[in-house]
Structure formats: C-alpha cells, structure tokens
C-alpha positions in Angstrom: 26.2 258.2 145.0 29.8 258.8 146.1 32.3 255.9 145.8 35.9 255.2 146.6 38.0 253.5 143.8 40.3 250.9 145.3 42.4 248.0 144.1 43.0 244.7 145.9 45.4 241.8 145.5 43.8 238.4 146.3 46.4 235.9 147.5 45.1 232.5 148.6 47.0 229.6 150.1 45.6 226.4 151.6 42.1 227.8 151.5 42.9 231.0 153.3 43.3 234.6 152.1 46.0 237.0 152.9 44.7 240.0 154.9 46.2 243.0 156.6 45.4 245.0 159.7 46.5 248.7 159.9 48.0 250.1 163.1 45.4 251.0 165.7 42.6 249.2 163.8 40.6 246.0 164.6 39.3 245.3 161.1 41.2 243.3 158.5 41.5 244.3 154.9 42.6 242.5 151.7 45.9 244.2 150.7 45.8 247.0 148.2 44.7 250.6 148.1 44.0 253.7 146.0 45.7 254.7 142.8 47.7 257.9 142.7 47.4 260.3 139.8 47.1 258.5 136.5 48.4 255.2 137.7 47.1 252.1 135.9 45.5 249.3 138.0 48.8 247.4 137.7 51.0 250.3 138.7 48.9 251.2 141.7 48.6 247.7 142.9 52.4 247.0 142.6 53.2 250.2 144.5 50.6 249.6 147.2 51.7 246.0 147.8 55.4 247.1 147.9 54.5 249.8 150.5 52.3 247.5 152.7 54.1 244.1 152.5 57.6 244.9 151.1 57.2 242.4 148.2 57.2 242.9 144.4 54.1 241.8 142.5 55.0 240.6 139.0 52.9 243.0 136.7 52.7 240.5 133.8 51.1 237.9 136.2 48.3 240.1 137.3 44.9 238.7 136.4 41.5 240.4 136.9 39.3 238.5 139.3 36.3 240.7 139.8 34.9 244.0 141.0 32.9 244.3 144.2 30.9 247.2 145.7 29.7 247.8 149.3 29.4 250.4 152.0 32.8 251.9 152.7 34.1 250.9 156.1 34.4 253.9 158.5 32.6 256.3 156.1 29.2 257.9 156.1 26.2 255.9 154.9 25.9 256.0 151.1 29.6 256.2 150.4 30.6 253.0 148.7 33.9 251.4 147.9 34.4 249.9 144.5 37.1 247.2 144.9 38.7 245.9 141.7 40.5 242.7 142.5 43.5 240.9 140.9 45.5 237.8 141.6 49.2 237.5 140.7 52.5 236.2 141.7 55.2 238.0 143.7 58.8 237.9 144.6 60.3 238.4 148.1 59.4 237.7 151.7 56.4 239.5 153.2 57.1 242.0 156.0 54.3 244.2 157.4 55.5 247.8 156.7 54.2 251.4 156.3 50.8 251.6 158.1 50.4 247.8 158.3 50.6 246.3 161.8 50.3 242.7 160.7 49.4 240.3 157.9 47.4 237.1 158.6 45.9 234.3 156.6 42.1 234.2 157.2 39.5 231.5 156.5 35.8 232.0 155.8 35.2 231.6 159.6 36.9 235.0 160.0 34.4 236.8 157.8 33.0 239.0 160.6 36.5 240.5 161.2 36.7 242.1 157.7 35.2 245.2 156.0 31.9 245.1 154.2 33.4 244.8 150.7 35.8 242.1 151.9 32.8 240.2 153.2 31.4 240.1 149.6 34.8 238.9 148.3 34.9 236.3 151.1 31.4 235.1 150.1 32.3 234.9 146.4 35.6 233.0 147.1 33.8 230.6 149.4 31.2 230.0 146.7 34.0 229.3 144.2 35.5 226.7 146.6 38.7 228.8 147.0 38.2 229.9 150.6 37.5 227.4 153.3 
C-alpha cells in the first residue's frame, strides 16, 4: 500500500481546533505538511508552520499526540496519509501565508468540512473531551 508521510500541529482553544484552507480549495486541513530531505519531525513541523502561519513553534514544547491513517484526500483509492500529530506552544501572531488562504477555529460540528484523516483526529479529540 502506498502512503504519504505527513506531520500535523494540533492547536486547540476553547474546544475548537485550528485548521487551514489552501487557496482554491474547499476542504480544511490541520496545519502541517511533509518533511523535506532528512528533517526530523520537529524540524519539518517548525518549518511548515512558519511557512503556513508565520509563527514559530517552540521545538522543546512539541509533544507527540498520536498517529492517524486514512485515505489521502484528492488521491487515488488505496493511497493513504499517515499523519503524525504533535501539540506545542508558539510565538508570534498567526497570519495566513504561502499557499494558505485562511485559518479558522473549527468545532466538531465542522467535521464534514475536513479531510478523511482529519475526521479521525476530530473523532479522537471529541472522544477525549478536547473538541466540542
């Protein structure tokens, strides 16, 4: 089975999760992305979040949350995304940048507006009482 290795930053506030929408898309994604070269999880996530939201994740604060697998959004059947998720603190003020059109705070009620792997993450967070 083919799969895509991705990293995600889970940022929750007031029972809602930070999500992003890329330019020209109608689906929301938890911020993050793919590693480049031999980047560690931390290095890749810090770079991706800086590119997407113009903030600095604090590498020492990153905490592994979980790994989720599902059909990759917009890819042929059988291609899965493996999303390794971290939480952590950041510095700066968020600004949508690079390919990101907007960032929003989504509740569990917005579950149908996210990718398949994000739905699994939404379900897990809801079961943990972290997403309302």
